[in-house]
C-alpha positions as YAML, in Angstrom:
chain: A
units: angstrom
residues:
- id: 1
  name: UNK
  ca: [35.46, 8.30, 18.41]
- id: 2
  name: UNK
  ca: [33.13, 6.40, 20.69]
- id: 3
  name: UNK
  ca: [31.87, 3.08, 19.20]
- id: 4
  name: UNK
  ca: [28.13, 3.63, 19.92]
- id: 5
  name: UNK
  ca: [28.35, 6.96, 18.05]
- id: 6
  name: UNK
  ca: [29.87, 5.22, 15.03]
- id: 7
  name: UNK
  ca: [27.13, 2.59, 15.14]
- id: 8
  name: UNK
  ca: [24.47, 5.30, 15.25]
- id: 9
  name: UNK
  ca: [26.03, 7.13, 12.30]
- id: 10
  name: UNK
  ca: [26.17, 3.86, 10.34]
- id: 11
  name: UNK
  ca: [22.47, 3.30, 11.03]
- id: 12
  name: UNK
  ca: [21.66, 6.79, 9.69]
- id: 13
  name: UNK
  ca: [23.82, 6.25, 6.61]
- id: 14
  name: UNK
  ca: [22.16, 2.87, 6.00]
- id: 15
  name: UNK
  ca: [18.68, 4.43, 5.99]
- id: 16
  name: UNK
  ca: [19.89, 7.16, 3.63]
- id: 17
  name: UNK
  ca: [21.63, 4.70, 1.32]
- id: 18
  name: UNK
  ca: [18.64, 2.36, 1.13]
- id: 19
  name: UNK
  ca: [16.34, 5.29, 0.37]
- id: 20
  name: UNK
  ca: [18.46, 6.40, -2.56]
- id: 21
  name: UNK
  ca: [17.64, 3.14, -4.34]
- id: 22
  name: UNK
  ca: [14.26, 2.03, -2.97]
- id: 23
  name: UNK
  ca: [12.18, 4.61, -1.15]
- id: 24
  name: UNK
  ca: [10.20, 2.32, 1.16]
- id: 25
  name: UNK
  ca: [13.39, 0.56, 2.30]
- id: 26
  name: UNK
  ca: [14.35, 3.68, 4.28]
- id: 27
  name: UNK
  ca: [11.32, 3.67, 6.59]
- id: 28
  name: UNK
  ca: [11.56, -0.10, 7.01]
- id: 29
  name: UNK
  ca: [15.22, 0.14, 8.02]
- id: 30
  name: UNK
  ca: [14.68, 3.17, 10.27]
- id: 31
  name: UNK
  ca: [11.86, 1.48, 12.13]
- id: 32
  name: UNK
  ca: [13.90, -1.71, 12.32]
- id: 33
  name: UNK
  ca: [16.76, 0.25, 13.90]
- id: 34
  name: UNK
  ca: [14.34, 1.74, 16.45]
- id: 35
  name: UNK
  ca: [14.54, 5.32, 15.14]
- id: 36
  name: UNK
  ca: [11.64, 7.69, 15.70]
- id: 37
  name: UNK
  ca: [9.27, 8.80, 12.95]
- id: 38
  name: UNK
  ca: [10.79, 12.25, 12.40]
- id: 39
  name: UNK
  ca: [14.41, 11.05, 12.11]
- id: 40
  name: UNK
  ca: [13.41, 8.14, 9.86]
- id: 41
  name: UNK
  ca: [11.32, 10.40, 7.62]
- id: 42
  name: UNK
  ca: [14.08, 13.00, 7.29]
- id: 43
  name: UNK
  ca: [16.72, 10.38, 6.50]
- id: 44
  name: UNK
  ca: [14.42, 8.76, 3.92]
- id: 45
  name: UNK
  ca: [13.77, 12.15, 2.34]
- id: 46
  name: UNK
  ca: [17.52, 12.86, 2.28]
- id: 47
  name: UNK
  ca: [18.23, 9.57, 0.54]
- id: 48
  name: UNK
  ca: [15.64, 10.22, -2.15]
- id: 49
  name: UNK
  ca: [16.91, 13.74, -2.75]
- id: 50
  name: UNK
  ca: [20.49, 12.52, -3.15]
- id: 51
  name: UNK
  ca: [19.29, 10.33, -6.03]
- id: 52
  name: UNK
  ca: [17.12, 13.05, -7.53]
- id: 53
  name: UNK
  ca: [19.86, 15.70, -7.46]
- id: 54
  name: UNK
  ca: [22.58, 13.33, -8.68]
- id: 55
  name: UNK
  ca: [20.55, 11.87, -11.52]
- id: 56
  name: UNK
  ca: [19.17, 15.26, -12.55]
- id: 57
  name: UNK
  ca: [22.61, 16.85, -12.52]
- id: 58
  name: UNK
  ca: [24.32, 14.07, -14.47]
- id: 59
  name: UNK
  ca: [21.40, 13.00, -16.66]
- id: 60
  name: UNK
  ca: [23.19, 13.45, -20.01]
- id: 61
  name: UNK
  ca: [26.28, 11.57, -18.88]
- id: 62
  name: UNK
  ca: [24.18, 8.74, -17.45]
- id: 63
  name: UNK
  ca: [22.18, 8.45, -20.69]
- id: 64
  name: UNK
  ca: [25.37, 8.30, -22.74]
- id: 65
  name: UNK
  ca: [26.91, 5.70, -20.45]
- id: 66
  name: UNK
  ca: [23.85, 3.46, -20.41]
- id: 67
  name: UNK
  ca: [23.44, 3.69, -24.16]
- id: 68
  name: UNK
  ca: [27.05, 2.73, -24.68]
- id: 69
  name: UNK
  ca: [26.95, -0.34, -22.44]
- id: 70
  name: UNK
  ca: [23.37, -1.47, -22.01]
- id: 71
  name: UNK
  ca: [21.30, -0.53, -25.07]
- id: 72
  name: UNK
  ca: [21.12, -3.12, -27.79]
- id: 73
  name: UNK
  ca: [20.80, -1.99, -31.39]
- id: 74
  name: UNK
  ca: [17.83, -4.31, -32.00]
- id: 75
  name: UNK
  ca: [15.96, -3.33, -28.83]
- id: 76
  name: UNK
  ca: [12.29, -2.46, -29.18]
- id: 77
  name: UNK
  ca: [11.50, 1.22, -28.63]
- id: 78
  name: UNK
  ca: [7.81, 0.76, -27.85]
- id: 79
  name: UNK
  ca: [7.81, -1.76, -25.04]
- id: 80
  name: UNK
  ca: [4.95, -2.21, -22.61]
- id: 81
  name: UNK
  ca: [6.98, -0.47, -19.89]
- id: 82
  name: UNK
  ca: [7.81, 2.51, -22.14]
- id: 83
  name: UNK
  ca: [4.15, 2.86, -23.06]
- id: 84
  name: UNK
  ca: [3.24, 2.92, -19.36]
- id: 85
  name: UNK
  ca: [5.72, 5.75, -18.74]
- id: 86
  name: UNK
  ca: [4.35, 7.73, -21.67]
- id: 87
  name: UNK
  ca: [0.78, 7.16, -20.44]
- id: 88
  name: UNK
  ca: [1.64, 8.37, -16.93]
- id: 89
  name: UNK
  ca: [3.44, 11.39, -18.36]
- id: 90
  name: UNK
  ca: [0.66, 12.32, -20.79]
- id: 91
  name: UNK
  ca: [-2.05, 11.97, -18.13]
- id: 92
  name: UNK
  ca: [-0.31, 13.54, -15.15]
- id: 93
  name: UNK
  ca: [2.83, 15.32, -16.34]
- id: 94
  name: UNK
  ca: [5.80, 16.07, -14.12]
- id: 95
  name: UNK
  ca: [3.62, 16.54, -11.03]
- id: 96
  name: UNK
  ca: [2.16, 13.06, -11.45]
- id: 97
  name: UNK
  ca: [5.53, 11.43, -11.99]
- id: 98
  name: UNK
  ca: [6.93, 13.20, -8.92]
- id: 99
  name: UNK
  ca: [3.90, 12.19, -6.85]
- id: 100
  name: UNK
  ca: [4.06, 8.54, -7.93]
- id: 101
  name: UNK
  ca: [7.84, 8.13, -7.73]
- id: 102
  name: UNK
  ca: [8.07, 7.09, -4.06]
- id: 103
  name: UNK
  ca: [5.12, 4.71, -4.42]
- id: 104
  name: UNK
  ca: [5.57, 3.04, -7.80]
- id: 105
  name: UNK
  ca: [9.00, 3.95, -9.08]
- id: 106
  name: UNK
  ca: [12.37, 4.12, -7.41]
- id: 107
  name: UNK
  ca: [13.90, 7.56, -6.79]
- id: 108
  name: UNK
  ca: [16.35, 6.81, -9.60]
- id: 109
  name: UNK
  ca: [13.67, 5.51, -11.98]
- id: 110
  name: UNK
  ca: [11.28, 8.39, -11.33]
- id: 111
  name: UNK
  ca: [14.06, 10.92, -11.82]
- id: 112
  name: UNK
  ca: [15.15, 9.33, -15.09]
- id: 113
  name: UNK
  ca: [11.55, 9.32, -16.36]
- id: 114
  name: UNK
  ca: [11.09, 12.96, -15.34]
- id: 115
  name: UNK
  ca: [14.37, 13.95, -16.99]
- id: 116
  name: UNK
  ca: [13.52, 12.11, -20.20]
- id: 117
  name: UNK
  ca: [10.30, 14.10, -20.61]
- id: 118
  name: UNK
  ca: [11.32, 17.43, -19.09]
- id: 119
  name: UNK
  ca: [14.53, 19.44, -19.16]
- id: 120
  name: UNK
  ca: [13.67, 21.78, -16.29]
- id: 121
  name: UNK
  ca: [15.98, 20.42, -13.57]
- id: 122
  name: UNK
  ca: [14.91, 22.99, -11.01]
- id: 123
  name: UNK
  ca: [11.24, 22.07, -11.34]
- id: 124
  name: UNK
  ca: [12.03, 18.34, -11.24]
- id: 125
  name: UNK
  ca: [14.03, 18.77, -8.03]
- id: 126
  name: UNK
  ca: [11.36, 20.97, -6.43]
- id: 127
  name: UNK
  ca: [8.46, 18.66, -7.21]
- id: 128
  name: UNK
  ca: [10.41, 15.56, -6.20]
- id: 129
  name: UNK
  ca: [11.32, 17.28, -2.92]
- id: 130
  name: UNK
  ca: [7.69, 18.07, -2.16]
- id: 131
  name: UNK
  ca: [6.62, 14.53, -3.02]
- id: 132
  name: UNK
  ca: [9.52, 12.94, -1.14]
- id: 133
  name: UNK
  ca: [8.89, 15.01, 1.97]
- id: 134
  name: UNK
  ca: [5.18, 14.18, 1.96]
- id: 135
  name: UNK
  ca: [5.57, 10.47, 1.26]
- id: 136
  name: UNK
  ca: [8.47, 9.97, 3.67]
- id: 137
  name: UNK
  ca: [6.28, 11.07, 6.57]
- id: 138
  name: UNK
  ca: [3.18, 9.24, 5.34]
- id: 139
  name: UNK
  ca: [4.91, 5.92, 4.67]
- id: 140
  name: UNK
  ca: [7.01, 6.07, 7.83]
- id: 141
  name: UNK
  ca: [3.96, 6.89, 9.96]
- id: 142
  name: UNK
  ca: [1.86, 4.14, 8.41]
- id: 143
  name: UNK
  ca: [4.61, 1.56, 8.85]
- id: 144
  name: UNK
  ca: [5.36, 2.75, 12.38]
- id: 145
  name: UNK
  ca: [1.78, 2.58, 13.63]
- id: 146
  name: UNK
  ca: [0.28, -0.09, 11.41]
- id: 147
  name: UNK
  ca: [3.30, -2.26, 10.54]
- id: 148
  name: UNK
  ca: [2.22, -5.13, 12.77]
- id: 149
  name: UNK
  ca: [-1.32, -4.94, 11.42]
- id: 150
  name: UNK
  ca: [-0.01, -5.00, 7.83]
- id: 151
  name: UNK
  ca: [1.94, -8.20, 8.59]
- id: 152
  name: UNK
  ca: [-1.33, -10.03, 9.17]
- id: 153
  name: UNK
  ca: [-2.61, -9.12, 5.69]
- id: 154
  name: UNK
  ca: [0.60, -9.30, 3.68]
- id: 155
  name: UNK
  ca: [2.67, -12.42, 3.14]
- id: 156
  name: UNK
  ca: [5.87, -10.96, 4.60]
...
């Protein structure tokens, strides 16, 4: 295989991989690699959906695993963070969580919150897909056109 092709594939996989963990990292990487808006947006969307599908499909197993290794017996149930999740859920429901996931939560975190309050995997995946598609184009476009302007206002 030709080396430039491998490098291009690795760039695509990097954008996807970053987007599975932190949504905004995908557009930042794609723009940094010199990709166009459409490719960057689609790769970012793909990365988010990999997380959403994986964590929705294996939600029970992930909960069991995390409880076995990471949950302390004396841990508080009603923490400030848990109350925030409950508030978001009670105000906005699954649609609100899906809408806010790319902005405030990670794809993994938003999916885990959605799965903890709802058992309808199909609806979770559909709403996350709509939100991910929308936000991938919005965030990529904003960063692409206004990234240099944002640098003057943000301490980056």
